[in-house]
C-alpha positions in Angstrom: -87.2 27.6 103.7 -84.7 29.3 101.4 -86.0 30.1 98.0 -83.2 28.1 96.3 -84.2 24.9 98.1 -87.8 25.4 97.2 -86.8 26.1 93.5 -84.7 22.9 93.5 -87.7 20.8 94.7 -89.8 22.5 92.0 -87.3 21.9 89.2 -87.1 18.2 90.1 -90.9 17.9 90.0 -91.2 19.7 86.7 -88.6 17.6 85.0 -90.3 14.4 86.3 -93.7 15.5 85.0 -92.2 16.3 81.5 -90.5 12.9 81.4 -93.8 11.2 82.3 -95.8 13.1 79.7 -93.3 11.9 77.0 -93.3 8.3 78.2 -97.1 7.6 78.1 -97.8 4.1 76.8 -100.3 5.3 74.2 -100.7 8.0 71.6 -102.2 11.3 72.6 -105.2 10.6 70.3 -106.0 7.5 72.3 -105.5 9.3 75.6 -107.9 12.1 74.6 -110.5 9.6 73.4 -110.3 7.8 76.8 -110.6 11.1 78.6 -113.7 12.0 76.6 -115.1 8.6 77.4 -114.6 9.4 81.1 -116.8 12.4 80.7 -117.9 14.1 84.0 -116.5 11.2 86.0 -113.0 12.6 85.6 -113.8 16.0 87.3 -115.5 13.9 90.1 -112.4 11.9 90.5 -110.2 15.0 90.7 -112.7 16.6 93.3 -112.6 13.4 95.3 -108.9 13.7 95.9 -109.4 17.3 97.2 -111.3 15.6 100.1 -108.8 12.7 100.4 -106.0 15.2 100.8 -108.1 17.2 103.3 -108.4 14.1 105.5 -104.7 13.5 105.2 -104.1 17.0 106.3 -106.4 16.7 109.2 -104.5 13.6 110.4 -101.2 15.5 110.3 -102.9 18.6 111.9 -103.9 16.5 114.9 -100.3 15.3 115.3 -98.9 18.8 115.2 -101.6 20.3 117.4 -101.3 17.6 120.0 -101.0 19.3 123.4 -101.1 22.8 121.8 -104.1 25.0 121.4 -104.3 26.9 119.1 -102.2 25.2 116.4 -98.9 26.9 115.6 -99.8 26.6 111.9 -103.1 27.1 110.0 -105.0 24.2 108.5 -104.9 25.9 105.1 -101.1 26.2 105.0 -100.8 22.6 106.2 -103.1 21.5 103.4 -100.8 23.3 100.9 -97.8 21.4 102.4 -99.6 18.1 102.3 -100.5 18.4 98.6 -97.1 19.6 97.6 -95.4 16.9 99.7 -97.4 14.1 98.1 -96.7 15.6 94.6 -92.9 15.4 95.3 -93.2 11.9 96.7 -95.0 10.8 93.5 -92.2 12.1 91.2 -89.1 11.0 93.2 -87.7 7.5 93.2 -87.9 5.5 96.5 -90.9 7.7 97.5 -90.4 9.9 100.6 -87.1 11.2 99.2 -88.6 14.5 98.2 -91.9 15.2 100.0 -90.7 14.6 103.6 -87.6 16.8 103.5 -89.7 19.5 101.9 -92.3 19.3 104.6 -89.7 19.4 107.4 -88.0 22.4 105.9 -91.3 24.3 105.3 -92.7 23.4 108.8 -89.5 24.2 110.8 -90.0 28.0 111.0 -93.3 27.4 112.8 -92.5 24.7 115.3 -88.7 24.3 115.2 -86.6 21.6 113.4 -87.0 18.9 116.0 -90.8 19.1 116.3 -91.1 19.4 112.5 -89.0 16.3 112.0 -90.9 14.3 114.6 -94.3 15.3 113.3 -93.4 14.4 109.7 -91.9 11.1 110.8 -95.0 10.4 112.9 -97.3 11.3 110.0 -95.4 9.1 107.5 -95.6 6.2 110.0 -99.3 6.7 110.4 -99.7 6.8 106.6 -97.8 3.6 106.1 -99.4 1.9 109.1 -102.9 2.7 107.6 -101.8 0.8 104.5 -101.1 -2.3 106.6 -104.6 -2.0 108.2 -106.1 -1.5 104.7 -104.4 -4.5 103.2 -105.4 -6.7 106.2 -109.0 -5.5 105.8 -108.8 -6.4 102.1 -107.8 -10.0 103.0 -110.8 -10.3 105.2 -113.1 -8.9 102.5 -111.7 -11.3 99.9 -112.2 -14.3 102.2 -115.8 -13.3 102.9 -116.8 -12.5 99.3 -114.8 -14.9 97.1 -113.8 -18.6 97.2 -110.2 -19.2 98.2 -108.2 -21.8 96.3 -104.8 -23.0 97.3 -102.9 -20.3 95.3 -104.9 -17.4 96.8 -104.6 -19.1 100.2 -100.8 -18.8 99.9 -101.0 -15.2 98.7 -103.4 -14.1 101.4 -101.4 -15.8 104.1 -98.2 -14.2 102.9 -99.8 -10.8 102.8 -101.3 -11.3 106.3 -98.1 -12.5 107.9 -96.0 -9.7 106.3 -98.5 -7.0 107.3 -98.7 -8.3 110.9 -94.9 -8.5 111.2 -94.4 -4.9 109.8 -97.3 -3.7 112.1 -95.4 -5.1 115.1 -92.2 -3.3 114.0 -94.1 0.0 113.6 -95.8 -0.3 117.1 -92.3 -0.8 118.5 -91.2 2.3 116.6 -94.2 4.3 118.1 -93.1 3.2 121.6 -89.4 3.8 121.3 -89.1 6.3 118.4 -87.8 5.8 114.9 -85.2 8.5 114.3 -82.2 6.7 115.9 -83.3 3.4 114.4 -83.4 4.9 110.9 -80.0 6.4 111.2 -78.7 3.0 112.4 -80.2 1.3 109.4 -78.4 3.9 107.2 -75.1 3.0 108.9 -75.4 -0.6 107.5 -76.0 0.6 103.9 -72.9 0.8 101.6 -72.0 4.3 100.5 -74.2 5.7 103.3 -72.4 4.1 106.2 -69.8 6.8 106.7 -72.3 9.7 106.5 -74.8 8.0 108.7 -72.3 7.4 111.5 -71.0 11.0 111.3 -74.6 12.3 111.3 -75.5 10.1 114.3 -72.5 11.4 116.3 -73.1 15.0 115.4 -76.9 15.0 116.1 -77.2 12.3 118.8 -79.0 14.6 121.3 -81.4 15.9 118.7 -82.2 12.4 117.4 -83.0 11.3 120.9 -85.2 14.3 121.5 -87.1 13.5 118.3 -87.6 9.9 119.4 -89.0 11.1 122.7 -91.5 13.3 120.9 -92.5 10.4 118.7 -93.0 8.1 121.7 -94.9 10.8 123.6 -97.9 10.7 121.3 -98.3 7.0 121.6 -97.8 6.9 125.4 -99.6 9.9 126.6 -101.9 11.1 123.9 -103.5 7.9 122.7 -106.7 9.6 121.6 -104.7 11.8 119.1 -102.7 8.7 118.0 -105.8 6.6 117.2 -107.7 9.5 115.7 -104.9 10.3 113.3 -104.6 6.6 112.4 -108.3 6.3 111.9 -108.4 9.3 109.6 -105.6 7.8 107.4 -107.5 4.5 107.2 -110.7 6.4 106.3 -108.8 8.2 103.6 -107.8 4.8 102.1 -111.5 3.7 102.0 -112.7 7.0 100.4 -109.9 6.9 97.8 -111.4 3.6 96.6 -114.4 5.6 95.4 -112.1 6.7 92.6 -112.0 3.1 91.1 -115.8 2.8 91.6 -116.4 6.0 89.6 -114.0 5.0 86.8 -115.4 1.5 86.4 -118.9 2.8 86.3 -118.0 4.3 82.9 -117.5 0.8 81.6 -119.9 -1.3 83.6 -122.5 -1.1 86.3 -121.8 -4.6 87.5 -119.1 -3.7 90.1 -119.5 -3.4 93.9 -117.7 -1.1 96.2 -116.2 -4.1 97.9 -114.6 -5.1 94.6 -113.2 -1.6 94.3 -111.7 -1.9 97.7 -110.0 -5.1 96.7 -108.7 -3.6 93.5 -107.2 -0.6 95.2 -105.7 -2.7 98.0 -104.0 -5.3 95.8 -102.9 -2.8 93.1 -101.4 -0.5 95.8 -99.7 -3.5 97.4 -98.0 -4.4 94.1 -97.2 -0.7 93.4 -95.5 -0.3 96.8 -93.3 -3.3 96.1 -91.9 -1.2 93.2 -91.4 1.8 95.5 -88.1 2.7 93.7 -89.9 3.8 90.5 -91.2 7.4 90.2 -95.0 7.2 90.4 -94.5 3.3 90.5 -94.4 3.5 86.7 -95.5 0.1 85.3 -96.3 -1.3 88.7 -99.5 0.6 89.1 -100.8 -0.4 85.7 -99.8 -4.1 86.2 -101.3 -4.0 89.6 -104.7 -2.8 88.3 -104.7 -5.3 85.5 -103.9 -8.2 87.9 -106.4 -7.1 90.5 -109.3 -6.8 88.1 -108.3 -10.1 86.4 -108.2 -11.8 89.8 -111.8 -10.6 90.3 -112.9 -12.2 87.0 -113.2 -8.8 85.2 -111.7 -7.9 81.8 -108.1 -6.9 81.9 -109.0 -3.9 79.7 -110.9 -2.5 82.8 -107.7 -2.5 84.7 -105.8 -0.7 81.9 -108.5 2.0 81.6 -108.6 2.5 85.4 -104.9 2.8 85.6 -104.9 5.4 82.8 -107.5 7.7 84.4 -105.8 7.3 87.8 -102.5 8.3 86.2 -104.1 11.4 84.7 -105.5 12.3 88.1 -102.1 11.9 89.7 -100.5 14.1 87.0 -103.1 16.9 87.6 -102.6 16.8 91.3 -98.8 16.8 90.9 -99.0 19.9 88.8 -101.3 21.5 91.5 -98.9 20.5 94.2 -95.9 22.0 92.3 -97.8 25.3 91.7 -98.7 25.5 95.4 -95.0 25.3 96.3 -94.7 28.8 94.9 -97.9 30.3 96.3 -98.3 31.9 99.8 -94.8 31.4 101.1 -94.6 34.6 103.1 -96.0 34.1 106.6 -98.0 37.0 108.1 -96.9 38.9 111.1 -99.4 37.1 113.4 -98.0 33.7 112.3 -94.5 34.9 113.0 -95.4 35.9 116.5 -96.9 32.5 117.1 -93.8 30.8 115.8 -91.3 32.8 117.8 -91.8 31.0 121.2 -91.3 27.6 119.4 -88.0 28.5 117.9 -84.6 28.6 119.6 -82.7 31.9 119.2 -80.2 30.5 116.7 -83.0 29.1 114.5 -84.9 32.4 114.7 -81.9 34.4 113.5 -81.5 32.0 110.6 -85.2 32.3 109.6 -85.0 36.2 109.6 -81.7 36.2 107.6 -83.2 33.9 105.0 -86.1 36.3 104.4 
């Protein structure tokens, strides 16, 4: 990737972090008091996400390596791209508007533009699909652990039907590809219609090739497909330990099943506000509603949201720093990348460097 593009991503991230720091809903004295209250649980939460991101990376690594041994890119470098990509997604509105283009541009010199695009789209689809599985699991856990009144029955039914419908659409996308469909959707959006049609006409062949690569994983490499999806689902489960650790500062009367439900329903509400950077307001409201629905004090939700927000800010800063570290591939990596690139792409990479 050209340095100016990387610097542009970095500047956007830094500006977003500064804005967030100045828009905290409490004074810095209160914030420091709450962080002191967290004690050694805060470092444990930060360390937990080191492993969550490692699982995310391994899922993406399986997709990229599928049918290729050894992998064209090292796990360590891919971990760096994973953390930086999530950091950009946190700070950009409408999510996926910063992290995914960044990942494609960074990965292209190793496996070519088409394969980089298809692997990133596939991974994003896996990541989102695992959320549907997680939310459906939360519905089942709630029904088993709590009484269901008519209101919760309507809520749980709506969540279930919506997740099943979206899951069906995603399965169709896995079978037929998503690149062409996404461009078609763009052609129906005002202000994007003209650009989407021009893009589709100019890159029709490449878009079809990307869709073939997406469909190939589901059709011919099912073990890789289900392994990657399982890893993403496991990452959702492990991330729920964060809430369990935080709530243990306040009370010992909380089960891991409760924490799964809190994470599931708060993330569901936060994703409904996908257009906000870091789901500002949605995440806090989601935690407050989730713990309230489980007959816990609303203050628990506010405190949990605060520590979670601090953890996100720390990992965003780490991700932005990683964007500027280790960006010069070694000679061995270049030799591995060369067979994967077309001649025109290879000339462009060397000119950039």
